[in-house]
VEXSEMI-212722 format. One line per field, with one value per residue (C-alpha): residue number from 1; residue in one letter; x, y, z. Coordinates in steps of 0.1 Angstrom, whole numbers, m for minus. Layout:
<sites>
num: (NUM; ...)
residu: (a; ...)
east: (X; ...)
north: (Y; ...)
up: (Z; ...)
</sites>
This chain:
<sites>
num: (1; 2; 3; 4; 5; 6; 7; 8; 9; 10; 11; 12; 13; 14; 15; 16; 17; 18; 19; 20; 21; 22; 23; 24; 25; 26; 27; 28; 29; 30; 31; 32; 33; 34; 35; 36; 37; 38; 39; 40; 41; 42; 43; 44; 45; 46; 47; 48; 49; 50; 51; 52; 53; 54; 55; 56; 57; 58; 59; 60; 61; 62; 63; 64; 65; 66; 67; 68; 69; 70; 71; 72; 73; 74; 75; 76; 77; 78; 79; 80; 81; 82; 83; 84; 85; 86; 87; 88; 89; 90; 91; 92; 93; 94; 95; 96; 97; 98; 99; 100; 101; 102; 103; 104; 105; 106; 107; 108; 109; 110; 111; 112; 113; 114; 115; 116; 117; 118; 119; 120; 121; 122; 123; 124; 125; 126; 127; 128; 129; 130; 131; 132; 133; 134; 135; 136; 137; 138; 139; 140; 141; 142; 143; 144; 145; 146; 147; 148; 149; 150; 151; 152; 153; 154; 155; 156; 157; 158; 159; 160; 161; 162; 163; 164; 165; 166; 167; 168; 169; 170; 171; 172; 173; 174; 175; 176; 177; 178; 179; 180; 181; 182; 183; 184; 185; 186; 187; 188; 189; 190; 191; 192; 193; 194; 195; 196; 197; 198; 199; 200; 201; 202; 203; 204; 205; 206; 207; 208; 209; 210; 211; 212; 213; 214; 215; 216; 217; 218; 219; 220; 221; 222; 223; 224; 225; 226; 227; 228; 229; 230; 231; 232; 233; 234; 235; 236; 237; 238; 239; 240; 241; 242; 243; 244; 245; 246; 247; 248; 249; 250; 251; 252; 253; 254; 255; 256; 257; 258; 259; 260; 261; 262; 263; 264; 265; 266; 267; 268; 269; 270; 271; 272; 273; 274; 275; 276; 277; 278; 279; 280; 281; 282; 283; 284; 285; 286; 287; 288; 289; 290; 291; 292; 293; 294; 295; 296; 297; 298; 299; 300; 301; 302; 303; 304; 305; 306; 307; 308; 309; 310; 311; 312; 313; 314; 315; 316; 317; 318; 319; 320; 321; 322; 323; 324; 325; 326; 327; 328; 329; 330; 331; 332; 333; 334; 335; 336; 337; 338; 339; 340; 341; 342; 343; 344; 345; 346; 347; 348; 349; 350; 351; 352; 353; 354; 355; 356; 357; 358; 359; 360; 361; 362; 363; 364; 365; 366; 367; 368; 369; 370; 371; 372; 373; 374; 375; 376; 377; 378; 379; 380; 381; 382; 383; 384; 385; 386; 387; 388; 389; 390; 391; 392; 393; 394; 395; 396; 397; 398; 399; 400; 401; 402; 403; 404; 405; 406; 407; 408; 409; 410; 411; 412; 413; 414; 415; 416; 417; 418; 419; 420; 421; 422; 423; 424; 425; 426; 427; 428; 429; 430; 431; 432; 433; 434; 435; 436; 437; 438; 439; 440; 441; 442; 443; 444; 445; 446; 447; 448; 449; 450; 451; 452; 453; 454; 455; 456; 457; 458; 459; 460; 461; 462; 463; 464; 465; 466; 467; 468; 469; 470; 471; 472; 473; 474; 475; 476; 477; 478; 479; 480; 481; 482; 483; 484; 485; 486; 487; 488; 489; 490; 491; 492; 493; 494; 495; 496; 497; 498; 499; 500; 501; 502; 503; 504; 505; 506; 507; 508; 509; 510; 511; 512; 513; 514; 515; 516; 517; 518; 519; 520; 521; 522; 523; 524; 525; 526; 527; 528; 529; 530; 531; 532; 533; 534; 535; 536; 537; 538; 539; 540; 541; 542; 543; 544; 545; 546; 547; 548; 549; 550; 551; 552; 553; 554; 555; 556; 557; 558; 559; 560; 561; 562; 563; 564; 565; 566; 567; 568; 569; 570; 571; 572; 573; 574; 575; 576; 577; 578; 579; 580; 581; 582; 583; 584; 585; 586; 587; 588; 589; 590; 591; 592; 593; 594; 595; 596; 597; 598; 599; 600; 601; 602; 603; 604; 605; 606; 607; 608; 609; 610; 611; 612; 613; 614; 615; 616; 617; 618; 619; 620; 621; 622; 623; 624; 625; 626; 627; 628; 629; 630; 631; 632; 633; 634; 635; 636; 637; 638; 639; 640; 641; 642; 643; 644; 645; 646; 647; 648; 649; 650; 651; 652; 653; 654; 655; 656; 657; 658; 659; 660; 661; 662; 663; 664; 665; 666; 667; 668; 669; 670; 671; 672; 673; 674; 675; 676; 677; 678; 679; 680; 681; 682; 683; 684; 685; 686; 687; 688; 689; 690; 691; 692; 693; 694; 695; 696; 697; 698; 699; 700; 701; 702; 703; 704; 705; 706; 707; 708; 709; 710; 711; 712; 713; 714; 715; 716; 717; 718; 719; 720; 721; 722; 723; 724; 725; 726; 727; 728; 729; 730; 731; 732; 733; 734; 735; 736; 737; 738; 739; 740; 741; 742; 743; 744; 745; 746; 747; 748; 749; 750; 751; 752; 753; 754; 755; 756; 757; 758; 759; 760; 761; 762; 763; 764; 765; 766; 767; 768; 769; 770; 771; 772; 773; 774; 775; 776; 777; 778; 779; 780; 781; 782; 783; 784; 785; 786; 787; 788; 789; 790; 791; 792; 793; 794; 795; 796; 797; 798; 799; 800; 801; 802; 803; 804; 805; 806; 807; 808; 809; 810; 811; 812; 813; 814; 815; 816; 817; 818; 819; 820; 821; 822; 823; 824; 825; 826; 827; 828; 829; 830; 831; 832; 833; 834; 835; 836; 837; 838; 839; 840)
residu: (m; v; t; r; l; e; v; a; l; d; a; q; e; l; a; g; d; q; r; a; l; l; d; l; i; d; k; l; q; f; a; q; l; d; n; v; k; l; p; q; i; v; v; v; g; d; q; s; a; g; k; s; s; v; l; e; a; i; t; g; t; p; f; p; r; d; a; g; a; c; t; r; f; a; t; e; i; r; l; r; r; a; p; q; a; s; i; t; v; s; v; i; p; d; k; n; r; p; f; p; e; q; e; r; l; r; q; f; g; g; m; v; n; t; n; m; p; f; e; q; l; m; r; s; a; v; d; m; i; a; p; k; n; i; p; g; r; f; a; a; r; d; i; l; v; v; e; k; r; g; p; d; m; p; l; l; t; l; v; d; l; p; g; l; v; r; n; a; n; n; d; q; s; l; e; d; i; r; t; i; e; a; l; s; d; r; y; m; k; s; s; r; t; i; i; l; a; v; v; g; g; n; s; d; y; v; q; a; p; i; l; t; k; a; r; h; f; d; p; n; g; s; r; t; i; g; v; l; t; k; p; d; l; t; e; s; i; g; l; e; d; k; f; i; d; l; v; m; n; k; d; k; r; n; d; f; r; l; g; w; y; v; l; l; n; p; g; p; r; e; a; g; q; p; w; p; t; p; e; e; r; r; r; t; e; d; a; f; f; n; s; g; k; w; a; v; v; p; r; n; i; c; g; t; r; a; l; m; q; k; l; s; v; q; l; q; l; h; i; g; k; h; v; h; v; l; r; k; q; i; q; k; a; l; d; d; t; d; a; e; l; q; s; l; g; t; g; k; d; t; p; e; e; m; r; i; e; l; v; e; l; f; s; a; s; k; e; l; v; i; p; a; v; y; g; f; y; k; n; p; p; k; k; n; f; f; r; v; t; a; d; p; r; g; t; p; a; q; n; l; r; a; r; a; s; e; e; n; d; r; f; s; q; r; i; r; a; h; g; r; k; l; n; f; t; m; p; q; p; s; g; e; p; d; a; p; v; p; i; n; h; g; k; r; e; f; v; t; s; e; v; e; m; l; l; q; q; i; r; g; s; e; f; p; m; d; p; k; p; r; a; v; y; m; l; f; q; s; y; s; e; n; w; p; k; l; a; q; e; h; k; d; n; l; g; v; v; c; n; e; f; l; g; e; l; i; d; y; a; w; p; k; r; m; r; e; p; l; r; r; h; f; l; d; p; q; m; k; a; l; m; t; k; a; q; q; e; l; d; l; l; m; q; d; q; n; l; e; v; q; p; y; d; p; e; y; e; e; r; l; r; a; w; h; i; s; s; t; q; n; g; a; r; y; s; e; a; e; e; v; l; e; k; m; l; i; y; y; e; l; a; a; k; t; f; i; r; n; t; i; v; q; v; v; e; r; h; l; l; q; g; m; y; g; i; f; n; s; v; e; v; l; g; l; s; n; e; v; v; e; a; i; a; a; e; n; k; e; t; r; d; r; r; q; t; l; k; v; q; k; k; a; i; e; e; a; k; d; i; c; a; s; l; a; m; r; k; e; l; r; a; y; a; e; d; a; p; e; d; g; e; s; t; s; d; d; e; a; p; k; p; v; r; r; s; t; s; k; r; s; r; r; s; r; q; p; s; s; g; e; f; t; p; q; p; q; p; s; r; g; y; d; d; n; t; r; y; s; q; p; q; p; p; a; q; q; p; p; p; p; s; t; h; a; p; s; t; y; g; p; i; r; p; e; v; t; v; e; t; d; h; v; t; d; t; g; y; t; t; r; p; p; q; g; a; p; p; p; p; p; r; p; g; k; v; r; d; e; e; g; r; a; y; s; p; t; s; t; t; r; t; p; r; g; a; p; e; q; y; y; t; n; g; g; g; y; s; s; n; n; p; f; g; s; d; a; v; e; f; e; a; s; r; r; r; k; p; v; r; g)
east: (m168; m144; m159; m142; m142; m120; m98; m93; m84; m59; m44; m39; m20; m44; m60; m37; m46; m83; m78; m56; m84; m108; m81; m75; m111; m110; m81; m97; m130; m111; m93; m126; m112; m135; m119; m119; m151; m149; m158; m182; m215; m242; m273; m304; m341; m373; m374; m396; m380; m359; m324; m315; m324; m301; m272; m280; m281; m247; m230; m248; m252; m285; m285; m305; m339; m355; m359; m345; m310; m283; m305; m295; m262; m240; m229; m200; m200; m166; m163; m128; m113; m93; m85; m104; m140; m143; m165; m152; m171; m155; m163; m148; m155; m166; m134; m154; m159; m135; m104; m112; m146; m129; m105; m133; m152; m120; m113; m147; m153; m137; m142; m174; m171; m191; m186; m195; m223; m227; m261; m250; m219; m241; m265; m236; m222; m256; m261; m227; m229; m266; m284; m321; m340; m310; m319; m300; m290; m297; m273; m243; m216; m197; m195; m201; m178; m187; m160; m166; m138; m139; m127; m158; m162; m162; m141; m168; m175; m210; m222; m257; m276; m307; m339; m360; m391; m422; m440; m429; m434; m425; m389; m383; m393; m397; m362; m348; m365; m349; m315; m318; m328; m297; m274; m287; m285; m249; m238; m260; m251; m215; m207; m184; m212; m228; m264; m278; m315; m336; m373; m397; m423; m449; m461; m463; m428; m441; m445; m409; m390; m357; m365; m373; m340; m321; m336; m327; m291; m285; m307; m292; m291; m254; m245; m276; m282; m318; m326; m361; m368; m399; m409; m432; m455; m460; m488; m508; m510; m517; m485; m465; m463; m454; m425; m413; m412; m393; m365; m362; m356; m389; m399; m383; m385; m366; m342; m308; m278; m262; m294; m318; m315; m341; m336; m360; m363; m364; m397; m406; m387; m398; m378; m346; m348; m314; m306; m308; m274; m263; m271; m306; m312; m301; m325; m353; m344; m341; m375; m391; m375; m380; m418; m446; m442; m408; m394; m391; m367; m330; m313; m282; m301; m318; m304; m277; m248; m255; m258; m226; m207; m221; m213; m178; m167; m185; m170; m134; m138; m154; m125; m99; m113; m107; m73; m53; m77; m76; m38; m38; m64; m47; m14; m32; m48; m15; 1; m27; m25; 13; 9; m17; 3; 33; 13; 2; 37; 48; 29; 48; 35; 62; 80; 113; 99; 85; 118; 136; 111; 116; 154; 149; 126; 150; 178; 158; 148; 183; 193; 168; 179; 216; 211; 185; 207; 238; 219; 229; 194; 204; 178; 190; 185; 149; 137; 122; 118; 136; 122; 144; 125; 117; 86; 65; 50; 83; 112; 97; 98; 121; 149; 157; 191; 177; 147; 171; 193; 163; 154; 190; 191; 158; 171; 203; 184; 159; 188; 204; 171; 152; 178; 185; 165; 169; 178; 198; 195; 228; 228; 243; 277; 284; 306; 333; 364; 372; 336; 329; 309; 272; 257; 232; 205; 191; 223; 228; 193; 201; 234; 217; 187; 202; 239; 247; 220; 235; 270; 257; 238; 267; 294; 315; 347; 367; 384; 368; 374; 382; 363; 335; 342; 308; 288; 295; 283; 252; 243; 249; 226; 198; 204; 203; 172; 154; 179; 164; 129; 143; 165; 136; 114; 142; 146; 108; 108; 135; 115; 86; 109; 122; 87; 75; 105; 98; 61; 71; 96; 73; 45; 69; 89; 67; 36; 4; m6; 27; 28; 6; 19; 55; 48; 32; 56; 89; 92; 73; 94; 126; 117; 108; 141; 159; 139; 147; 184; 182; 164; 190; 217; 199; 194; 232; 238; 214; 233; 265; 251; 253; 290; 313; 341; 360; 362; 393; 389; 413; 384; 371; 403; 405; 369; 373; 405; 388; 359; 383; 400; 368; 353; 384; 387; 389; 393; 361; 357; 336; 322; 326; 290; 295; 326; 308; 279; 302; 321; 288; 277; 310; 308; 272; 280; 308; 287; 257; 279; 290; 255; 240; 267; 265; 227; 229; 258; 252; 214; 202; 231; 242; 209; 183; 199; 225; 199; 179; 209; 208; 171; 168; 197; 190; 205; 176; 153; 172; 165; 128; 106; 84; 54; 66; 76; 42; 25; 43; 46; 16; m14; m51; m72; m86; m51; m40; m71; m68; m31; m39; m68; m45; m18; m43; m56; m21; m12; m43; m36; 0; m11; m37; m11; 13; m16; m27; 8; 13; m20; m14; 18; 0; 0; m35; m50; m29; m43; m78; m77; m62; m91; m118; m134; m125; m160; m153; m128; m149; m183; m191; m206; m221; m244; m275; m270; m287; m312; m298; m321; m311; m303; m328; m314; m312; m275; m276; m300; m279; m248; m264; m267; m236; m225; m219; m188; m185; m179; m212; m217; m243; m273; m265; m288; m289; m311; m294; m296; m290; m271; m298; m299; m335; m343; m342; m361; m339; m336; m324; m287; m275; m254; m219; m186; m163; m136; m102; m76; m51; m52; m31; m4; m16; 1; m24; m8; m20; m56; m77; m97; m135; m146; m178; m191; m215; m243; m266; m280; m278; m246; m235; m211; m189; m171; m135; m129; m111; m130; m124; m94; m105; m134; m136; m119; m144; m146; m130; m153; m162; m138; m109; m80; m53; m15; 11; 9; m28; m37; m69; m68; m87; m71; m82; m65; m29; m40; m37; m49; m21; m8; m29; m56; m92; m113; m145; m150; m179; m186; m211; m222; m190; m177; m156; m131; m102; m80; m101; m77; m97; m93; m111; m135; m149; m154; m172; m194; m206; m207; m230; m255; m253; m236; m229; m210; m187; m172; m135)
north: (m4; m31; m66; m95; m112; m84; m86; m123; m117; m90; m113; m140; m114; m121; m86; m77; m109; m101; m68; m86; m110; m82; m62; m93; m93; m55; m59; m87; m68; m39; m62; m77; m111; m133; m166; m158; m161; m140; m151; m124; m115; m103; m84; m93; m88; m73; m36; m29; m55; m29; m36; 1; m1; m31; m12; 19; m2; m18; 14; 38; 61; 70; 63; 85; 69; 92; 84; 49; 61; 35; 7; 7; m13; m31; m11; m24; m14; m16; m12; m8; 0; 32; 58; 85; 83; 89; 80; 79; 72; 58; 39; 7; 11; m18; m31; m33; 5; 26; 35; 73; 65; 42; 69; 94; 71; 61; 97; 104; 104; 116; 120; 131; 165; 196; 209; 175; 158; 120; 123; 147; 126; 94; 111; 124; 89; 74; 101; 95; 57; 51; 84; 84; 82; 63; 28; 0; 19; m11; m31; m11; m33; m6; m9; 19; 17; 32; 28; 38; 38; 44; 30; 9; m4; m42; m57; m63; m60; m63; m61; m46; m55; m37; m47; m74; m59; m80; m55; m29; 8; 42; 39; 3; m14; m52; m52; m35; m62; m89; m72; m69; m106; m116; m94; m111; m145; m139; m132; m157; m187; m186; m212; m187; m162; m159; m148; m123; m127; m97; m103; m76; m82; m61; m89; m127; m141; m169; m143; m132; m140; m138; m170; m188; m177; m187; m222; m225; m214; m228; m259; m271; m236; m238; m204; m183; m159; m147; m112; m101; m64; m45; m71; m45; m47; m85; m81; m58; m85; m113; m132; m125; m161; m173; m148; m158; m195; m184; m166; m195; m219; m238; m233; m264; m248; m218; m234; m217; m233; m199; m188; m159; m124; m98; m60; m33; m5; 31; 48; 75; 108; 143; 166; 177; 151; 136; 100; 79; 72; 35; 39; 52; 24; m2; 11; 10; m26; m36; m22; m40; m74; m76; m72; m91; m122; m112; m117; m155; m149; m154; m121; m133; m131; m98; m64; m48; m57; m95; m93; m73; m98; m128; m113; m102; m136; m156; m136; m139; m176; m179; m161; m179; m212; m202; m186; m214; m218; m181; m181; m205; m186; m152; m166; m178; m145; m127; m150; m144; m106; m106; m126; m102; m72; m87; m93; m57; m43; m10; 20; 50; 85; 103; 90; 92; 68; 45; 45; 35; 7; m6; m6; m27; m51; m53; m62; m88; m103; m105; m125; m151; m149; m155; m190; m199; m189; m206; m236; m240; m231; m219; m197; m164; m158; m157; m168; m201; m196; m228; m262; m285; m316; m331; m320; m350; m328; m322; m297; m266; m233; m218; m240; m221; m237; m272; m265; m248; m279; m302; m281; m281; m319; m321; m297; m317; m349; m334; m320; m355; m373; m349; m324; m344; m340; m377; m404; m431; m465; m481; m519; m540; m555; m592; m605; m617; m595; m597; m593; m563; m533; m538; m515; m490; m490; m457; m439; m455; m443; m408; m407; m416; m394; m363; m361; m371; m348; m320; m326; m326; m293; m273; m279; m249; m242; m268; m296; m330; m352; m321; m320; m295; m281; m263; m295; m305; m271; m272; m306; m297; m266; m288; m317; m294; m273; m284; m268; m232; m245; m266; m238; m214; m237; m241; m204; m199; m228; m211; m179; m197; m211; m177; m162; m189; m183; m146; m153; m175; m149; m119; m139; m147; m115; m87; m71; m82; m48; m44; m77; m69; m33; m46; m72; m46; m17; m34; m71; m76; m49; m64; m99; m87; m70; m102; m123; m99; m101; m139; m139; m117; m140; m170; m153; m148; m184; m193; m170; m187; m220; m205; m197; m220; m226; m258; m278; m273; m305; m334; m357; m349; m361; m392; m403; m395; m416; m445; m443; m443; m475; m493; m483; m497; m530; m560; m538; m519; m484; m454; m427; m389; m386; m412; m393; m360; m375; m390; m357; m340; m365; m363; m325; m326; m346; m322; m291; m304; m305; m269; m257; m272; m257; m223; m222; m230; m207; m177; m176; m193; m185; m151; m135; m154; m168; m141; m116; m129; m122; m86; m80; m69; m46; m18; 7; 2; 17; 50; 53; 48; 78; 90; 80; 44; 43; 55; 31; 2; 12; 35; 19; 25; 38; 4; m11; 18; 16; m21; m18; 8; m13; m43; m23; m11; m47; m61; m38; m49; m86; m82; m66; m93; m120; m105; m104; m139; m154; m138; m152; m187; m190; m184; m217; m210; m203; m231; m257; m243; m243; m278; m291; m272; m286; m267; m266; m234; m251; m280; m263; m245; m212; m212; m241; m240; m261; m294; m298; m314; m334; m331; m364; m378; m413; m433; m431; m394; m392; m416; m395; m366; m386; m386; m420; m431; m417; m390; m355; m337; m299; m290; m268; m231; m205; m185; m194; m210; m235; m272; m290; m285; m248; m251; m233; m251; m238; m227; m251; m246; m250; m283; m283; m294; m290; m263; m274; m279; m252; m273; m293; m318; m302; m294; m288; m260; m237; m226; m232; m201; m196; m197; m166; m147; m129; m101; m97; m68; m76; m114; m132; m163; m185; m205; m237; m243; m270; m293; m318; m316; m336; m369; m373; m407; m408; m410; m443; m444; m436; m466; m472; m455; m472; m459; m460; m468; m433; m434; m410; m417; m420; m435; m464; m446; m414; m404; m376; m384; m364; m343; m353; m335; m324; m328; m354; m335; m300; m279; m269; m248; m243; m224; m212; m232; m260; m272; m252; m220; m191; m164; m172; m191; m162; m164; m201; m196; m169; m192; m222; m205; m203; m237; m267; m299; m327; m345; m378; m382)
up: (815; 805; 809; 825; 791; 777; 808; 802; 766; 775; 801; 775; 754; 725; 724; 695; 677; 681; 664; 638; 630; 622; 604; 582; 571; 566; 542; 523; 521; 506; 481; 469; 460; 440; 452; 489; 509; 540; 575; 585; 602; 579; 592; 571; 577; 563; 557; 587; 610; 629; 614; 618; 655; 659; 644; 664; 696; 688; 677; 699; 669; 652; 614; 590; 583; 558; 521; 526; 532; 539; 526; 489; 492; 517; 547; 568; 605; 622; 660; 674; 707; 710; 737; 719; 706; 668; 638; 602; 570; 539; 507; 493; 456; 434; 416; 383; 382; 360; 380; 381; 397; 421; 431; 434; 458; 476; 484; 497; 535; 566; 603; 618; 637; 644; 608; 592; 611; 608; 592; 565; 558; 554; 530; 509; 507; 497; 470; 456; 455; 445; 438; 435; 402; 387; 374; 390; 421; 442; 421; 433; 447; 465; 503; 527; 557; 591; 617; 652; 678; 715; 749; 754; 719; 714; 686; 660; 623; 608; 572; 569; 538; 523; 538; 521; 504; 495; 472; 448; 456; 444; 457; 447; 415; 409; 394; 426; 447; 427; 429; 467; 469; 448; 470; 502; 487; 476; 511; 529; 508; 518; 543; 560; 567; 601; 595; 619; 611; 624; 630; 642; 669; 651; 629; 629; 622; 601; 574; 577; 545; 563; 583; 551; 536; 568; 568; 531; 533; 568; 572; 605; 620; 629; 616; 623; 652; 656; 668; 679; 679; 691; 717; 733; 703; 705; 731; 709; 682; 706; 699; 730; 741; 706; 704; 738; 727; 696; 714; 739; 709; 714; 678; 662; 627; 638; 663; 659; 675; 681; 699; 699; 714; 722; 717; 729; 704; 717; 716; 691; 696; 691; 668; 685; 713; 719; 712; 744; 760; 766; 803; 796; 771; 797; 823; 798; 788; 825; 833; 804; 807; 845; 842; 826; 806; 793; 828; 821; 793; 804; 810; 791; 758; 765; 756; 736; 758; 756; 718; 714; 736; 717; 683; 692; 706; 679; 650; 664; 668; 634; 617; 637; 625; 588; 592; 576; 547; 541; 541; 512; 493; 499; 485; 454; 450; 453; 427; 403; 408; 403; 371; 357; 366; 349; 318; 318; 322; 337; 326; 312; 304; 283; 252; 271; 298; 271; 253; 285; 290; 255; 260; 291; 273; 243; 267; 285; 251; 239; 270; 257; 220; 226; 242; 216; 186; 199; 212; 249; 261; 296; 313; 326; 363; 374; 339; 329; 291; 281; 290; 311; 300; 267; 249; 238; 210; 194; 196; 212; 193; 220; 209; 178; 170; 173; 150; 125; 126; 119; 89; 76; 78; 59; 32; 28; 24; m1; m23; m24; m30; m52; m65; m97; m128; m135; m110; m127; m110; m105; m111; m84; m94; m90; m63; m87; m87; m124; m136; m159; m146; m153; m179; m166; m193; m179; m185; m219; m230; m216; m235; m267; m264; m247; m245; m281; m294; m273; m286; m322; m316; m300; m326; m333; m352; m333; m352; m354; m324; m302; m268; m262; m227; m223; m227; m191; m177; m199; m188; m151; m153; m167; m143; m112; m121; m89; m66; m66; m57; m28; m15; m17; 4; 29; 33; 38; 64; 84; 83; 99; 125; 134; 135; 158; 181; 182; 190; 220; 232; 231; 247; 276; 280; 268; 283; 267; 255; 236; 218; 188; 183; 186; 159; 136; 140; 147; 144; 111; 93; 109; 98; 63; 60; 71; 47; 19; 26; 27; m6; m22; m10; m23; m57; m59; m52; m80; m103; m93; m105; m141; m138; m157; m132; m132; m100; m80; m61; m64; m58; m92; m110; m88; m95; m133; m135; m117; m142; m171; m158; m151; m185; m205; m187; m210; m241; m236; m250; m241; m263; m260; m249; m221; m208; m208; m188; m163; m159; m152; m127; m107; m109; m97; m66; m56; m64; m44; m12; m18; m26; 6; 27; 10; 14; 51; 59; 36; 37; 69; 93; 79; 75; 95; 126; 130; 122; 151; 173; 163; 161; 197; 197; 222; 199; 175; 201; 200; 163; 166; 162; 191; 171; 168; 205; 216; 192; 208; 245; 251; 267; 264; 293; 301; 306; 327; 349; 353; 364; 389; 403; 406; 424; 450; 453; 456; 484; 504; 497; 508; 541; 546; 539; 566; 591; 582; 584; 619; 631; 616; 636; 669; 687; 701; 666; 651; 675; 672; 634; 633; 654; 636; 605; 574; 560; 541; 520; 509; 506; 473; 480; 446; 453; 475; 506; 509; 537; 567; 590; 626; 643; 667; 668; 700; 699; 696; 725; 746; 739; 757; 790; 812; 822; 857; 872; 845; 858; 854; 859; 884; 874; 876; 892; 860; 830; 800; 772; 771; 744; 719; 726; 738; 770; 803; 832; 861; 890; 925; 929; 942; 974; 966; 984; 972; 947; 960; 955; 937; 906; 887; 866; 830; 797; 792; 817; 852; 860; 863; 895; 892; 873; 877; 847; 854; 829; 838; 872; 870; 880; 861; 880; 857; 864; 855; 829; 854; 876; 913; 926; 938; 914; 899; 865; 836; 818; 783; 755; 734; 706; 725; 743; 766; 761; 786; 801; 805; 777; 758; 720; 692; 672; 640; 649; 655; 679; 716; 745; 759; 793; 820; 796; 808; 791; 798; 786; 774; 739; 721; 685; 673; 705; 728; 724; 745; 722; 724; 716; 733; 770; 797; 805; 770; 776; 809; 795; 768; 790; 814; 786; 772; 787; 769; 785; 761; 771; 763)
</sites>
């Protein structure tokens, strides 16, 4: 039978969104994202509290009970509406398992039929995930999924956790108990988890560890729903009245804002006896809750139907509140997954596929080398290799040409500053135009000690007074002996610059697994070859320094003539040794310019920089042997498994992203999410919650009393909760005139007529959220003012009440707001249980 709540949701055209909300959580559960805490309902309780009976009551399907089946890991129960009834079983494998094991678990499961009974399928899943006699079987983080579809199924997802155990036994060791505790704590501490705390009526609930945990992780009771099972056994232990007070929220230590519910467990069955049908179970529940002391308990918290209705509505509202936060976290998870997949690269199986991948990577790398070598640093499309802003740490390694230019400048300066064997200090001439050139005593000493001695020692068969042409070359070779060392350092420095550039390039453009093999098998040999060629070129330049070739430069003759003139002014004379030294110094200056340029052009440019341009030539890949190709591009098993896991995860994230984007754009959910506090975003799930003391201040108590003239709902004939979720005894209905048939226009759309929600045999009559026409307007709330159109707003907020919106409406602990996206029937169903006037 379809309830009026579902009809209201269908009429609001939100039935598809209800399914999408749950599908979103299913996808995120499958993706197992560490940074996304899921809004979900978790079933927790002691091992003997009757959790299995709760699941059986909700699903209408008996679960295997022998040997502790289905209690060794998390089990997700999904209920979905479909024309045909079906049950399927599957496994969401732990993402930390090796990928082949993930695939084996992912392929397990199927649909329950006559050839594969549900009980047999469940046992097979348990044995596959956490077989007996295997240490750590309770530590399995795989999730067993049971999905039941049918025309009468509610839209609901529950996560059932292993039952809490107090003492070790043959089946569960102390380590297993600690593991179960840690698993329960991991789920319960999340601020986005609704705790379904199951307590059995076969023992005093003060001894139930689940209530202690619930109070620890949810101190104010805002996200806990209590469920009492086995109420028929409370009389036998003499605690019937105590348990009745508990479920009616009269126990202040266990007062849950979302309320308590009572389920009657089926009695023991004989072998072969069929499981009771939902109708049989309802008749049994009606008979029990309509007799004895339990007759005082409100019917809207008794039985399976009431619990299912509460869980379905509460879960959808809970998920809807977190849609916008989830959307941001899903996008971040997708970005992180894409980045990791890109770092792993694309896996290939054959040498031919690997060779093709290398060709593509070589081509992409060359696109980055060209602008780096030629110095225009323009990023290719969809690349951001080169910086567009200055680097405060210095020229980045990506800017190869700029760094090479810096090193060339330093080399030129070092040749001019430190290339000479001796550095003669030139005296400053006076300012008088006819003054003689000052004598450089350093040069005079060098002429006497070195040049004249050299000329004396290299005499040959020439006639006296004849020049000795080799003397200039011999002096030059001695004077420029520092050049080879400086040139060698410059070549080595440029090698470091090129290697740093290659390091940045492969870190950016190449998969992580290929970087070290690429260095070892290709780049290092290539760079070694380039450096060898550069060294050979430099050696040739050094040999050229020993060649005795006269300078073919007019500047040499001009400078020598000028020196002759200045040295013979005022009748002065110069010696042969002084002339030889001056010729060598002029030749040195001219040769230094040539050496600097030759070193930069022939060594650095020809072999290093231009070599970088050709190092990623795709043709080189064709010449690589299969062994080298596989050594570079092949991947290990861990990398392959990780990539496959990420691909599966990415698909689930993308599907979740599409669902979340669609939901976030719904105006109902958008308005609801904007009004709801985003506690899930600010609360750290890794920290234990701080105890929150419930307010009992005078101001709080005063706020619960309606002011004069305020629209106040009349007591209802059905039993329900007040604003503190404590039970209020039913009172006779007050006589009041029927509400008028017309209302003021509203921006929220047409006003629904008064709706009656049938719950078992008790009828709850709900009010609409509009006060009767003609009722006195409520006074403005303190601290609020009204604008020129009469709309109330707070001076500290930019949000104003929309025209025609009511200033009184009913809310509950997570259920209803004026922007409730799930229809007015859901509102009235919850409002019939708990009514809380809120002054606008």
